[in-house]
N, C-alpha and C positions, 0 to 999 in steps of 0.2 A: 553680094550675102543678103539671102533671103532669110526674112522674120517668117517664124510658124508660130502660131497662137495655141493654144492648147484648152479644151473647157472640160471639166467632168460633171457626170450627173449622176447624182448614185439614185436611182428610180427602181420601182419595182414594177410600174408599168410601162409599156413602149414608148420610146420616144419618137414625137411625131413629124411631121414637116413643119411646122411652125416654131419648134426651135430649132431645125439647123437652118430654117429660113433666118432666125432673130441672131443665130449665129455669124451666118453669113454677112448678114449687114452690122454686124460690130466689128467685123474685118475690115468692110468699107470704109468705117469709121479712122481704123489704123491705115487705111492705103495698102495691107497685107494681102496677099496672094491667097495663102497656105495657111490651112489650119487642120488641128487633132481634135475631133469631139468624140468622148469617151465617155460611154453609159455601162451602168452594174446589168442593164438589163438589155433590150432589145431596140432595134430602129423598126419603125414601121416601112412596110415598101416603098409608102409615099416620101418617106425621109430618103429611104435611097434614091429613088429616083431622080428626086431633086439634087439630091449633093452631087449624081452623075452628072446633069446635064446644066449645071451652072457653069460659069466662065471661070469662078474660083475655085482652087483645088482641096477639097474638104475630104480628109480620112476618118471615116466613122469606124469606130472601135467598140462592138459590144462585150456585153459582159463574160461571156466563151473566150472569145478573142483575147480578153483582158486577161482572164483566167490562164490561159497558155503561155500567152507573153510573160506572166510573172512566172509560173514553173520554169519555162526555157532559161530565163536570164537569171533566178533565184531570188527573186525580187519579192517578203512579204511572202515566203514558202520555209518551210522546214521537212527533212527529208525525215521521213518516219521508218522505211525499209528500204535496204539494198539488196537486190537480187543477182545469184552469179548464175549464169547460163553457162552449161557446159556442154560439148559436144563429142563426141568420140573419135579418139585419135588413131585413124585407120593404120599409120605407119606404124604404130606398137605391135598389132596384130601381124603385119607382115612377117614371111618368112623368108629367110638369106639363104 
């Protein structure tokens, strides 16, 4: 069984490579191979490149992805409106 470590950052500025590198180092301290780093902002290109090239598997979830996951799974969101989309029933208009 694999253990996955999660860390979340509530930042307005981009999360850079040093933060991802520090997270990878903390995984090493627990001998973990997998982690998820979540931010409310974005990751810099250097942070993404670093996460992709190291041996450890670190998934980066930025603010936009986080918001979409919350919407998709109904976590921390409330439905405001619900719309019905209708199509024309062509069978109704067919002559016999």
